[in-house]
Backbone bond lengths (Angstrom), bond angles and torsions (degrees), N, CA, C in turn:
res aa  C-N    CA-C-N  psi(-1)  N-CA   C-N-CA  omega(-1)  CA-C   N-CA-C  phi
1 X - - - 1.477 - - 1.555 108.37 -
2 X 1.292 115.94 124.13 1.485 119.67 -178.51 1.494 111.22 -73.34
3 X 1.297 115.06 148.67 1.460 120.55 179.97 1.512 110.16 -90.74
4 X 1.296 116.64 151.87 1.461 121.40 177.02 1.504 109.51 -76.55
5 X 1.345 118.32 158.56 1.473 120.53 176.24 1.521 112.63 -54.81
6 X 1.332 116.05 -35.02 1.444 119.88 179.02 1.534 111.97 -65.69
7 X 1.322 116.78 -39.22 1.442 122.00 178.31 1.529 110.45 -69.08
8 X 1.303 117.40 -38.05 1.459 121.30 178.40 1.532 110.31 -66.49
9 X 1.324 116.52 -39.89 1.464 120.32 178.95 1.533 109.75 -66.44
10 X 1.317 117.34 -41.31 1.457 121.21 177.34 1.506 112.49 -60.88
11 X 1.345 116.73 -39.95 1.458 121.12 177.77 1.519 110.86 -64.08
12 X 1.318 115.31 -43.23 1.489 120.75 -179.97 1.518 110.45 -64.13
13 X 1.335 116.84 -43.60 1.469 121.03 178.53 1.536 109.60 -59.80
14 X 1.327 115.15 -42.71 1.469 119.46 -179.08 1.521 110.67 -62.37
15 X 1.316 117.87 -42.22 1.472 120.90 177.73 1.503 111.12 -60.92
16 X 1.330 116.92 -39.71 1.457 120.84 178.82 1.513 110.82 -67.56
17 X 1.315 118.22 -43.09 1.434 121.79 179.09 1.528 112.11 -62.78
18 X 1.330 115.54 -34.71 1.459 121.48 179.22 1.515 112.16 -84.84
19 X 1.313 116.40 4.25 1.488 122.37 178.01 1.506 112.38 60.62
20 X 1.320 115.51 32.92 1.489 121.22 175.15 1.535 105.25 -89.62
21 X 1.325 115.55 75.23 1.450 121.53 -168.56 1.519 114.11 -58.06
22 X 1.343 120.54 -50.33 1.472 118.90 -178.71 1.550 111.54 -60.86
23 X 1.307 116.00 -41.67 1.458 118.37 179.92 1.528 110.26 -66.49
24 X 1.307 116.23 -40.94 1.491 118.91 178.69 1.518 110.65 -61.63
25 X 1.350 117.03 -41.28 1.460 120.26 177.61 1.543 110.99 -59.92
26 X 1.312 114.58 -45.32 1.486 118.83 -178.27 1.528 110.80 -65.57
27 X 1.307 117.75 -43.66 1.461 121.03 -177.65 1.538 111.66 -67.76
28 X 1.347 116.48 -45.68 1.465 118.30 -178.88 1.544 110.68 -72.34
29 X 1.317 118.35 -30.66 1.470 119.51 175.20 1.520 110.46 -62.50
30 X 1.325 116.43 -42.95 1.446 120.37 178.38 1.522 110.98 -63.98
31 X 1.328 116.22 -41.85 1.461 120.69 177.76 1.501 113.63 -64.25
32 X 1.337 115.64 -32.94 1.482 119.37 179.64 1.527 111.45 -61.23
33 X 1.340 114.99 -31.28 1.446 118.51 178.32 1.515 114.78 -79.26
34 X 1.328 117.22 -20.79 1.466 120.15 -177.12 1.527 113.06 -105.18
35 X 1.338 117.50 -10.85 1.472 119.14 -177.56 1.517 111.77 -109.68
36 X 1.332 119.27 2.85 1.447 121.91 179.24 1.552 108.94 -55.91
37 X 1.332 113.70 127.11 1.471 118.07 -178.61 1.517 113.56 88.88
38 X 1.308 116.90 -4.87 1.449 120.64 179.90 1.534 109.96 -103.99
39 X 1.332 118.32 159.68 1.469 120.61 -178.59 1.534 114.53 -58.04
40 X 1.350 116.30 -25.87 1.455 119.71 -176.63 1.541 112.77 -77.47
41 X 1.305 117.45 -13.26 1.458 120.34 -170.96 1.547 113.10 -59.91
42 X 1.335 120.84 -46.35 1.486 117.97 178.35 1.513 113.73 -59.11
43 X 1.331 117.38 -38.29 1.464 119.10 177.58 1.509 110.73 -65.21
44 X 1.327 117.08 -41.66 1.447 120.75 -179.63 1.520 110.69 -60.92
45 X 1.322 117.42 -45.39 1.465 119.70 -179.53 1.519 111.22 -67.16
46 X 1.342 117.73 -37.47 1.461 121.54 176.72 1.520 110.73 -61.56
47 X 1.307 116.14 -48.96 1.478 119.51 -178.38 1.528 111.32 -69.92
48 X 1.322 118.20 -30.33 1.445 120.21 173.58 1.513 110.68 -63.58
49 X 1.354 115.92 -39.55 1.463 120.77 174.88 1.528 112.11 -59.42
50 X 1.333 115.16 -43.05 1.486 119.34 178.76 1.531 110.16 -63.24
51 X 1.321 116.85 -40.83 1.476 120.05 -179.04 1.516 110.78 -62.92
52 X 1.333 116.93 -44.03 1.464 120.33 177.08 1.551 110.11 -61.61
53 X 1.334 118.08 -39.49 1.438 121.24 178.34 1.518 110.45 -63.04
54 X 1.320 115.87 -37.05 1.459 119.57 177.19 1.490 112.73 -60.05
55 X 1.370 116.78 -32.73 1.453 122.17 176.27 1.523 111.88 -84.94
56 X 1.340 116.57 2.36 1.483 123.82 -177.10 1.533 111.02 63.29
57 X 1.305 116.70 25.64 1.471 122.24 172.42 1.519 106.46 -93.14
58 X 1.338 115.05 75.65 1.460 120.58 -171.36 1.542 112.99 -68.15
59 X 1.348 120.16 -37.20 1.447 118.03 175.93 1.530 113.04 -60.14
60 X 1.308 117.88 -42.37 1.461 121.86 176.98 1.525 110.81 -63.72
61 X 1.333 115.87 -41.26 1.448 121.02 178.77 1.522 111.19 -62.00
62 X 1.333 115.63 -47.82 1.466 120.05 179.69 1.516 111.39 -59.97
63 X 1.306 116.92 -39.27 1.470 121.37 179.59 1.538 111.08 -59.68
64 X 1.321 116.44 -47.39 1.481 119.62 -179.35 1.525 111.15 -67.93
65 X 1.315 116.00 -44.22 1.470 118.80 -177.05 1.517 112.11 -66.74
66 X 1.313 117.08 -35.85 1.459 119.97 179.97 1.537 111.70 -66.17
67 X 1.302 116.67 -30.49 1.480 119.42 177.05 1.531 109.48 -63.53
68 X 1.302 118.04 -40.05 1.471 121.77 178.75 1.506 110.65 -63.25
69 X 1.352 114.22 -48.29 1.475 120.01 -177.08 1.513 110.84 -65.79
70 X 1.301 116.94 -43.86 1.473 121.28 -172.47 1.538 111.89 -79.89
71 X 1.284 117.97 -42.41 1.443 121.27 -172.00 1.525 114.89 -98.68
72 X 1.318 115.25 -16.67 1.480 118.81 -178.88 1.552 109.26 -133.19
73 X 1.305 117.30 55.31 1.496 120.55 -174.08 1.538 112.30 -63.85
74 X 1.322 117.69 -22.41 1.458 120.53 -179.24 1.521 111.19 -91.89
75 X 1.310 118.05 -1.91 1.445 121.42 179.67 1.526 110.02 -68.77
76 X 1.323 115.61 151.90 1.476 119.57 176.86 1.528 111.91 -68.07
77 X 1.354 116.13 -11.44 1.470 120.77 -177.72 1.523 112.70 -98.51
78 X 1.344 117.41 -2.68 1.445 118.79 -173.48 1.532 113.20 -67.12
79 X 1.331 117.30 -42.43 1.454 119.39 -179.52 1.537 110.13 -70.13
80 X 1.333 116.54 -37.14 1.464 120.20 174.77 1.553 110.79 -58.64
81 X 1.334 114.65 -43.59 1.457 119.47 -176.43 1.532 110.87 -66.64
82 X 1.310 116.97 -40.97 1.483 118.66 -178.51 1.515 110.86 -68.57
83 X 1.333 117.82 -41.07 1.431 119.04 177.58 1.525 112.09 -67.23
84 X 1.321 116.27 -35.28 1.484 119.90 176.34 1.511 110.82 -64.66
85 X 1.335 117.13 -36.87 1.471 120.98 175.34 1.505 110.51 -62.47
86 X 1.337 117.20 -43.63 1.462 120.34 176.47 1.527 111.68 -61.82
87 X 1.316 116.10 -40.40 1.490 120.35 175.51 1.499 110.95 -59.88
88 X 1.333 115.96 -39.32 1.457 120.18 -179.63 1.509 113.01 -62.02
89 X 1.326 115.97 -44.22 1.468 119.96 175.90 1.512 111.32 -64.72
90 X 1.348 115.18 -41.87 1.483 119.00 -179.31 1.527 111.22 -62.71
91 X 1.317 116.45 -31.69 1.473 119.85 -179.54 1.521 111.41 -68.53
92 X 1.340 116.86 -17.94 1.455 121.36 -177.79 1.521 113.48 -98.79
93 X 1.326 116.94 3.89 1.476 121.80 -176.27 1.520 109.19 -59.58
94 X 1.327 114.96 137.21 1.454 121.08 -177.17 1.525 109.31 -100.88
95 X 1.325 115.52 175.39 1.472 121.49 177.74 1.538 109.70 -52.86
96 X 1.307 115.80 146.91 1.469 120.67 -176.07 1.518 113.37 -59.58
97 X 1.312 117.38 -22.16 1.466 119.26 -179.35 1.532 112.79 -91.82
98 X 1.309 117.37 1.74 1.461 121.28 177.71 1.526 109.32 -103.90
99 X 1.313 116.26 -179.27 1.438 122.09 -179.66 1.529 111.22 -57.31
100 X 1.316 116.79 136.34 1.477 121.28 -172.95 1.550 111.88 -111.95
101 X 1.319 117.06 20.64 1.472 120.35 -179.44 1.534 111.06 -54.75
102 X 1.314 116.96 -47.20 1.481 119.67 -177.43 1.515 110.29 -67.26
103 X 1.328 118.29 -29.83 1.470 120.23 177.47 1.527 110.40 -64.86
104 X 1.323 115.06 -43.42 1.478 119.30 178.68 1.521 111.23 -66.32
105 X 1.331 117.12 -33.61 1.469 119.89 176.06 1.540 110.24 -65.45
106 X 1.338 115.83 -39.88 1.468 118.74 177.00 1.542 110.40 -62.56
107 X 1.321 115.26 -42.10 1.464 120.35 179.84 1.527 109.44 -63.18
108 X 1.305 116.44 -43.12 1.500 119.46 179.28 1.520 110.70 -60.16
109 X 1.326 116.22 -41.50 1.478 119.68 179.70 1.535 112.47 -63.79
110 X 1.335 115.61 -41.35 1.455 118.43 178.90 1.518 110.95 -65.87
111 X 1.328 116.19 -41.32 1.476 118.70 177.59 1.529 111.60 -64.51
112 X 1.336 116.17 -37.91 1.475 120.32 175.72 1.520 109.93 -60.90
113 X 1.338 116.57 -39.36 1.464 121.10 178.26 1.522 110.31 -59.26
114 X 1.307 118.18 -46.89 1.476 120.87 -179.14 1.516 110.92 -64.95
115 X 1.333 118.39 -35.96 1.438 120.33 179.43 1.530 111.91 -67.80
116 X 1.333 115.18 -44.16 1.453 119.83 -172.78 1.534 114.42 -84.44
117 X 1.347 115.59 -28.94 1.451 118.78 -174.13 1.520 112.27 -132.85
118 X 1.344 116.86 58.27 1.495 119.28 -174.54 1.522 113.71 -63.13
119 X 1.319 117.83 -19.71 1.478 120.63 -178.61 1.525 113.18 -103.46
120 X 1.314 116.63 9.66 1.473 119.97 -174.85 1.544 111.71 -65.71
121 X 1.323 115.18 144.29 1.463 121.36 174.81 1.519 111.42 -65.92
122 X 1.338 117.15 -15.89 1.460 122.31 -179.45 1.529 112.10 -85.01
123 X 1.318 117.91 0.21 1.456 120.93 -175.78 1.516 113.48 -55.95
124 X 1.347 120.68 -44.08 1.494 118.19 179.25 1.538 112.20 -59.08
125 X 1.302 117.49 -40.01 1.474 118.44 178.25 1.522 111.64 -68.87
126 X 1.335 115.57 -34.74 1.472 119.10 178.49 1.552 109.37 -66.00
127 X 1.338 116.05 -36.89 1.471 119.11 178.18 1.526 111.38 -64.28
128 X 1.334 115.58 -41.15 1.457 119.40 177.93 1.533 110.42 -61.71
129 X 1.323 116.45 -42.81 1.440 120.42 178.57 1.510 111.29 -63.56
130 X 1.325 116.68 -40.92 1.473 121.84 178.63 1.515 110.37 -58.07
131 X 1.323 117.85 -48.95 1.437 120.68 179.87 1.532 111.76 -62.96
132 X 1.329 115.89 -40.55 1.495 119.65 178.64 1.513 111.70 -61.44
133 X 1.323 116.36 -43.49 1.466 119.86 -179.25 1.523 110.71 -69.00
134 X 1.325 116.79 -43.23 1.458 120.06 179.91 1.528 111.52 -67.66
135 X 1.302 117.53 -33.00 1.469 120.71 175.84 1.519 109.91 -63.95
136 X 1.302 116.74 -39.01 1.470 119.90 177.99 1.527 111.00 -63.55
137 X 1.296 117.51 -41.91 1.461 121.23 177.28 1.509 110.56 -64.83
138 X 1.348 116.94 -39.83 1.461 119.67 178.70 1.511 111.64 -66.79
139 X 1.336 116.17 -29.53 1.466 119.54 -178.90 1.517 112.47 -59.59
140 X 1.319 116.21 -34.26 1.476 119.10 178.53 1.543 109.98 -62.47
141 X 1.332 116.60 -44.56 1.463 119.61 177.84 1.522 110.17 -65.39
142 X 1.330 117.18 -41.64 1.456 120.15 -178.88 1.534 111.44 -63.17
143 X 1.315 117.14 -43.60 1.463 121.07 178.22 1.522 111.06 -62.26
144 X 1.336 115.90 -40.84 1.463 118.65 177.77 1.532 111.07 -65.56
145 X 1.309 116.55 -38.73 1.451 120.81 177.23 1.513 110.83 -60.93
146 X 1.279 117.90 -45.53 1.478 121.40 179.32 1.537 111.11 -64.39
147 X 1.321 115.52 -36.32 1.493 118.75 178.10 1.512 110.55 -62.35
148 X 1.335 116.50 -48.46 1.471 118.92 -179.50 1.526 111.70 -67.86
149 X 1.320 116.12 -29.48 1.480 119.41 178.19 1.535 107.35 -66.67
150 X 1.325 119.41 -42.21 1.461 121.92 178.06 1.520 111.56 -65.74
151 X 1.336 115.95 -31.53 1.466 120.13 179.14 1.528 113.09 -80.02
152 X 1.321 115.57 -6.93 1.484 119.89 178.27 1.521 113.20 82.57
153 X 1.311 118.45 17.80 1.458 121.77 177.73 1.529 108.92 -100.99
154 X 1.357 115.49 84.66 1.464 119.92 -175.27 1.508 114.40 -60.04
155 X 1.352 119.69 -48.10 1.474 119.30 -178.99 1.513 112.75 -59.34
156 X 1.351 117.95 -41.63 1.453 120.06 178.78 1.531 110.86 -65.26
157 X 1.340 116.87 -41.37 1.455 120.43 178.41 1.523 110.81 -61.05
158 X 1.329 116.67 -44.21 1.464 121.39 -178.69 1.508 111.04 -64.87
159 X 1.335 117.84 -35.07 1.467 119.06 -179.25 1.511 110.56 -61.27
160 X 1.342 117.27 -36.89 1.456 120.17 178.67 1.542 110.99 -76.47
161 X 1.324 118.47 -42.52 1.443 120.64 178.11 1.517 111.65 -62.09
162 X 1.344 115.58 -41.94 1.449 119.73 -179.45 1.550 112.15 -67.50
163 X 1.315 115.96 -29.33 1.465 117.92 177.17 1.509 110.87 -64.46
164 X 1.335 117.52 -31.28 1.469 121.24 178.07 1.528 108.99 -68.19
165 X 1.340 116.48 -44.64 1.472 119.74 178.55 1.510 111.71 -61.55
166 X 1.328 115.63 -35.03 1.473 121.67 -176.93 1.510 112.19 -81.51
167 X 1.334 116.46 -48.75 1.468 120.19 -169.32 1.529 114.84 -100.80
168 X 1.329 117.05 -18.99 1.469 120.08 -175.08 1.505 111.47 -131.98
169 X 1.332 115.62 46.11 1.469 121.45 -174.94 1.533 112.73 -68.68
170 X 1.329 117.19 -12.77 1.449 120.25 178.82 1.519 114.46 -91.41
171 X 1.325 115.89 4.03 1.479 119.86 -174.18 1.544 109.94 -101.53
172 X 1.310 115.89 160.55 1.477 120.21 179.39 1.514 114.04 -70.68
173 X 1.320 118.98 -6.57 1.460 121.42 -177.48 1.535 113.36 -85.02
174 X 1.315 117.10 -3.18 1.462 119.98 -177.91 1.517 111.23 -59.38
175 X 1.340 118.38 -45.86 1.457 120.14 -178.30 1.505 112.02 -65.48
176 X 1.330 117.80 -40.35 1.454 120.38 178.27 1.529 111.62 -66.17
177 X 1.332 116.34 -36.45 1.461 119.96 177.12 1.514 110.98 -65.48
178 X 1.343 116.78 -40.99 1.465 120.03 178.73 1.518 110.84 -64.57
179 X 1.334 116.71 -38.47 1.465 120.27 176.87 1.522 109.09 -65.15
180 X 1.316 117.19 -39.06 1.487 120.48 177.34 1.503 112.12 -59.62
181 X 1.337 116.61 -38.47 1.444 120.28 177.92 1.541 110.03 -62.89
182 X 1.315 115.39 -42.54 1.467 120.07 178.04 1.538 110.46 -60.76
183 X 1.333 116.15 -43.74 1.463 121.17 179.59 1.529 111.43 -61.07
184 X 1.310 116.52 -39.75 1.462 119.02 -177.72 1.517 110.80 -65.72
185 X 1.346 115.77 -42.27 1.474 119.06 178.29 1.532 110.85 -68.18
186 X 1.310 117.64 -36.76 1.462 120.70 178.78 1.511 110.31 -62.15
187 X 1.327 117.21 -44.32 1.462 120.57 178.79 1.526 112.39 -65.44
188 X 1.321 116.75 -27.35 1.474 120.56 177.13 1.507 113.24 -86.80
189 X 1.333 115.74 4.57 1.483 123.59 -178.32 1.531 111.42 56.18
190 X 1.353 113.29 49.24 1.457 120.61 172.03 1.525 106.88 -116.52
191 X 1.351 117.69 79.29 1.445 120.92 -170.45 1.525 113.70 -61.49
192 X 1.319 117.83 -40.48 1.482 118.41 -177.16 1.525 111.77 -62.58
193 X 1.310 116.57 -44.22 1.465 120.53 178.85 1.520 109.85 -67.26
194 X 1.321 117.71 -38.26 1.461 120.47 179.06 1.516 110.47 -64.64
195 X 1.336 116.99 -46.69 1.469 120.99 -179.97 1.504 111.28 -59.01
196 X 1.369 116.94 -41.34 1.447 120.82 179.44 1.521 110.73 -61.90
197 X 1.317 116.77 -40.23 1.462 120.93 179.15 1.538 111.16 -67.56
198 X 1.306 116.62 -42.37 1.459 120.93 178.29 1.529 110.60 -64.00
199 X 1.343 116.56 -40.89 1.460 119.22 179.39 1.534 110.13 -63.20
200 X 1.309 117.84 -33.85 1.473 120.38 176.49 1.500 111.64 -63.65
201 X 1.329 115.41 -34.87 1.482 119.67 176.27 1.512 109.78 -65.42
202 X 1.322 117.01 -47.69 1.475 122.98 -178.69 1.537 111.11 -61.35
203 X 1.353 115.29 -41.46 1.460 119.26 -175.80 1.512 112.65 -71.12
204 X 1.338 116.57 -31.47 1.464 117.56 -174.70 1.504 114.50 -119.95
205 X 1.333 117.97 13.19 1.447 120.12 -170.61 1.528 113.43 -78.47
206 X 1.356 112.81 139.26 1.441 120.74 167.94 1.523 109.15 -112.11
207 X 1.334 114.42 12.40 1.467 122.41 -176.43 1.544 107.50 -116.73
208 X 1.331 116.39 104.98 1.463 119.93 -175.98 1.523 111.80 -61.58
209 X 1.309 117.84 -38.74 1.455 120.80 -178.31 1.521 111.52 -65.30
210 X 1.313 117.74 -46.10 1.467 120.41 178.75 1.519 111.68 -68.24
211 X 1.310 116.72 -33.54 1.469 119.42 175.70 1.518 109.94 -63.74
212 X 1.333 117.06 -43.29 1.450 120.99 179.92 1.543 110.33 -64.84
213 X 1.316 117.10 -44.31 1.458 120.31 -179.63 1.534 111.56 -65.71
214 X 1.336 116.41 -35.80 1.452 120.50 177.64 1.509 110.73 -64.67
215 X 1.316 116.74 -44.51 1.489 119.70 179.41 1.531 110.01 -63.06
216 X 1.327 118.12 -37.41 1.441 120.93 175.88 1.517 111.17 -63.37
217 X 1.350 116.15 -43.83 1.473 119.29 178.80 1.529 111.18 -61.89
218 X 1.336 116.08 -40.94 1.476 119.84 -178.89 1.506 109.77 -62.85
219 X 1.336 117.57 -47.16 1.482 120.70 -179.55 1.512 110.00 -61.34
220 X 1.310 116.77 -42.43 1.492 121.86 179.35 1.530 111.42 -61.00
221 X 1.328 116.76 -46.41 1.460 120.33 -178.50 1.491 112.43 -70.39
222 X 1.310 117.49 -39.86 1.457 121.06 177.80 1.545 112.07 -65.89
223 X 1.321 116.26 -35.75 1.441 120.84 177.00 1.532 110.56 -65.47
224 X 1.303 116.23 -39.27 1.459 118.13 177.57 1.500 112.28 -65.53
225 X 1.350 115.12 -39.75 1.462 119.87 177.49 1.516 110.89 -60.68
226 X 1.350 115.41 -42.99 1.469 120.01 -177.94 1.518 113.48 -69.00
227 X 1.329 117.21 -22.25 1.457 120.07 -177.55 1.526 113.17 -85.38
228 X 1.324 115.44 -8.25 1.496 118.30 -178.91 1.507 111.10 -78.80
């Protein structure tokens, strides 16, 4: 007895929910051939993209998801597909010291999501992904700043830390970058500039450890000033 399209779709959804990725790919691929031109087609292509992503076949996933976004922009699945594409790029992000091309592609997808679907219910999740991707990009500058700090090159270290304050102010690395600026001035024996940087950490910190360390640095530097 042949199954109805609805029963076939339910079976494919179940395979996806159960993370049976190869089976889900096979079932949704078959459905893509039989639902073309039908209302179910955008959902089928979207879920086929998810199944490919489950297998870490991100190029195949991106291909399916982009069809939904490009050819069915009014579909209820279009915003889901675009955010899923962004997730796919984010899943491929490499170490901060390696090439960041895929990170920028993830960022571009998230920005495209905000442009095309500003009223989407998925906006909170997209914002979380945006901060995660931007934090990864900021990490490269932060790591470079720490490297130059260890090498004793204060100006070079500050250039990287300041880029985080300027370009990635929405990321959790802002406080650490501000503390790094204070450390660079402290190592250069510029107490006033160091204290100002540490005070900025204390005034805006959401990091209890860095706040505590900054207060210790301030007391230490002020004690040295008073002993002169």
